N, C-alpha and C positions, 0 to 999 in steps of 0.2 A: 504493500500497498503506501501511498504517495505521500511525505511528509505534508502536513497542514501547518499552516501559518498563523499565529496570531493580527490581526487586525480590526481597526478600529475606523471607523467612519461616520458621519453626522450627514442629517441633509440638509441640502440649502435651500436655503425657500424666503422667498418676498413678501413682506409685508407690507401689501400698500398700505396701511392706514395705521401706522401704530401703535394708534389708542383702543383701537379695535380690535385686536389682539390676532385678526383675519388674515391665511396663509394659507400661500399657494406653492407648492413644492415645485423645485425647478431645476434642482442639481444633488450630485451629491458626492462629496468629498473623501478619498477613501488613505489610510496611511497603513501600512505592512511593517515596521521596522527592520524582521529577518530579510525582507525577500530587499529592501532598501526602497522603497515606491510609497509614491504619495503626490499622488493625481488629482483633479477635479473635471467634470465634465453638469452642462446643464442643457437646458432647453426649453428658451419660452415659449409663451402660448398670449404672444399678446391681447387678443379678446377675452381671455380668463383675468388677465393680469385689472383692467381697464375695468370689466365688470365689479370689481370692487374699488376703483377708482380707474375715473375716468382723464384727470388727470395727471396720471403718473407719464411720468419720460419715460421711453422703454430705449431711448438709445446710452440713456444713465446704467441704466438696472444692466443693461448689454454689458457694459464697460466694465460697471462693478462685479461683473460674475468673472470676465477675461481678470482683470487683476488677478480673483483669485487663483485663474489658472495658471497666469503668468508666474504669482509667487507658490505654486506647487514646484512646476518645471525647472526651478528656480533662479531664472531670468533676471537678466541683468536692471529690464525697466521694470521690474519688482521692485524695487529700493533696496534698502539697510533688511525687511524683512525678507526680501528672494534670499539673501544671504546666510540667513538661518540655518542649522543644521536642521535635517526633517521631521522631527519630534517636533525643536522649536517654532517649524513654518505651522504644522500643524495645529499646536495648542493655538498660536494667536490666530489662523484663520480662524478654530472652533472654538474660541473666546466667545461666552454670554454678552452682547451686545444689545442696545435698545436701538436699532434700525431698521431700515426698508427690504436689508440683503442681511442674513443672518440665520447661524445654521443653526439644527435640534441640540438633541445632548449627544454626546458621543455613546456609539452601540461599541459592543463590540463582535468577533464572531472567529470562524477560522476558514481558511481557506489555503486550494493551491497553486493559483492561479491570481495575482490581484486586479487586471485589466481586467477576467472576465467578470471575476466578483464583481467589481464595479462597474461595470454593464448591467449584468443580472441586476444588482441594486434599480440602477436609473429603470430599468425596464419594471422592475416592482416599486417603486415609488416614487417616481417621475412620470413616466411617458402611462 
């Protein structure tokens, strides 16, 4: 049997009106220390978001989500946060915040293939 590795993930969500605490799941961020893996993916459905707040600027949401992906990848354009180690970047991205783009609590699991697990979580929890 192949080795299974402990991973952690959080659901990325958009909270169009923070005071109402309604949200729509738009992505997943997954971290696996053993596999040295950190990545995030997202998918936005503007009509769903606009249903909760018609004044929401979708382009700003996309920029924030793209920044999260860049931080995961350690891109230079991600600034000082993108230069932290994988665990530091994951903890920073999943820290509790009261903003329009935020993450769920962190959940654990076991995987063989982190990329496949990320895609499966995306399918199950977002799409």
